[in-house]
N, C-alpha and C positions, 0 to 999 in steps of 0.2 A: 556203356562200357562193355567191351568184349568179356565174356564170362571167365576165360582163363586169366585175364588181367585182374578181374575183380577178386578171384580166389587168391591170386598172388598177393594182392594188396591187403588181404586178411592175415597174411603171415603164415599161411598153411604150407605153402611150398612154392617152387618156381612155376612159371607158366607151362613149361614142358610137362612137369609132373601133374599140374592141374588138368591138362588135357587127358592124362591117363585116368584121373579120378572121374572125369566126365564120361570117358569111354567105358569105365567100369560101372556106370549107372549109379554112382554114389552121390551125385549132385542133383538137387531139385531146385526149381524156381517156382515159387508159389504153389508148392505141392506137386508139381509136374516134373517128371524126370527130364533133365536137361540134355540137349544135344550139342555136339561140338559146333562152335561158331556162334552160339547163342549170344544175344545181347542182354545186358542187365540195366534196368532203370533204378533210380535212387529209391523208389518205393517198393521194389521187388524184395521178397523174402527168399534168401538163398540158404540152403541147408546142405551140410555134409553129413551123410549117414543119419539124417533126421534131426541134426542139431544146427541151429541157425549160426551163420558166420557173418562177421561184419569187418569192414576195413579197419586197420589199426590207425589210431591217431598219433600215438607216440612211436617214433622210429627207434627201435632198440638195436644196437650193434655190439656184439661181444667178441673179444679176442679170447679164444679158448685153446688151451694146450691139450690136444688129444694124446692120451697115452697109447703105447703099444698094447694091442689086444682089444681095444674098444673099436666097435664096428660103426662105420658111417651108414646108418640106415634109420628110417623112421620106426620100422617095426619088423623084427625078424625073430621068429620063435627059436631059431637055431643059434642066434648070437648070445654069447655069455653076457655081454653088456653093450648097449648101443650108446651113441653120443648123447641122445636125448636123456637116457637114464643116468649117464655119468654126470652130465652138467647139472641136472636137477634144477633148472631155472624156473622161476615163479610164473613166467608166461611162456606160451608156445613160441619157440624159435626153431629155425632150421638152418642148415649149413649151405655155404656157397663153395662148392667144389669138394670132392671127397679126398680122404686119405685112406689108403688100404689098411687092413687090420694090423699088418706087421710094421707100419710106419707110424711116426709120431710127429708132433709139432703143431703149428698154427692152423686153426680153423676159424673162419669168420662165421659167426652165427647171428642171425637177424630175424626179426618178424616182418621185414619189408621185402616182399617178393620181387618188387621192381629192382631193388639193389641186387638181390641174389641173381635175378635173370641177367642183368647187365654184366655181373662179375663172371658168370658161367658161359656167356656167349663167346665162342671161340674167335669170331671175327673181330672182337674188341681188342684182342692181343694184350690182355692184362698180364702183368708179370707175376710169377710165383717163384720164390727162391728156396733152394734146398742145399743142405750139407749132406754128402753121401760118403759112406765108407764101403769099400769093396774088398774082395778076398785076394786080390793080387795087386802088385805094384802098378800105380798109375803112370803110364808112359806118355811121351809127347804125341805119339801116334794116336793113342786112345783119346786124348784131349782134342786133337784135330778132327778125328772122325765124329766124336760126340757133338762137337760144335757145328760141323757141316750138315748134320742131319743123318739119321739112320733109317734104313728101310726095315720096317717091322713086318716080317713075313707072316706072322700069325694074324695081323690085322690088315695086311695088304696096303700099307700106307707108309710114306716117308715123313719123318718128323721135321718140323721147321728148324731152320738154323737157330742156334741158341748160344748164350754166353757160358762158357765152361772154363774154370781155372783150377789148377791143382792147389790143394791146401795142405797136403801132407803126403807121406809115402804111399798111402793107400786111400786117400780121401780127396774129394774135389767139391767145388761149389758150382751149382748149375742154376741158371735162370731160364725158365720156360715161359712161353706165351701161348701154350695150348695144354689141354688136360686129358690126353688119351688114357685109357684104362691101364694102370700100372706102367705108365710110360717109361719112367727112368729105369725100372727093373728090366723092362723089355729091351730098352736101348743097350743097357749093359750086357744083357744076355746075348744079344746079337754079336757082341765083340768078345764073347767068351768069359765075361766077368759075372760074378754073383754079388748082389747087394747084401752087405752085412748089417748096415744101419742106414736108415733114411729119415731125415728130419727136415720138415718145412720150417723155415725161419722168417719168411716174409710173404705177404700177400699184398700186392700193389703198394699202398702207402703204409701199411701196418706191419711193424716189425715185432717179432716175438720177444726179443731182448728188451724192448722198451717197457715191458710190463712185469718183469721179474717173476714169471709164473712157474709153478711146479706142475708136472703132469696131472691133469684132472682139474686144474684151477682155471678160472676165467676172470676177465676184467671188462668192465663196460667202457666203451670208448667215450671220451669227453666230446663236448660240442664241437670244438675245433678239430679234433681227430675225425669225427664223423663228417664234418664239412669237407675236409681234405679228401677223404675217401669217396664221398659222393661226387665231388668235383671231378676226380679222376675217372669215375664211372660214367661221367656225362650226365649226372642227375643233379637235381636241386634238393637240398635239405630244407624242407619247409616246416 
């Protein structure tokens, strides 16, 4: 098995983040510092920072309500509180897709790096839904431009077409199939609007309202819920 896939299967992080761990010389195979692209056999002893890691057998998936102020990061000395600290789960889990510090709502947390990798891969076009409140009245022109895609000058990229509908005088619902950094805030900013409140309410098949969670709380997905999510991600729940 390729090393980054092995690390992901241990629930440490996604494959992309696993590559960073390897580049930082934090991974060893049989006591030897690993290189990118290395292969792992079932008898190999793989360690992260000197501690052995093994693939997870039970696949855990959590629906977590991230509060405003909590930071999506594994470890940040400048963060008042990280998602890992806030959730306080008994086993190591990580997140599939970030929410910025000023945003709230649904985060999928799991110990299955393959699931996280599939959910975060932009080419898979997985849906994420948000309710957004802005500082000015939402017009028909605003909805049309947001739906058609916005060129983000700061990132030098145009956003994909998306579904946007007005839900109130200054609020709208938006469904994205990509996850650019602070995408919704940047899109609104290009049109002269400022986001006042941003809440993610759905990730693929998982809806926040189905769990009656308060900020900072989480719920474990049932077997049927996990099977549905895995199917949508193109994976098998074994």
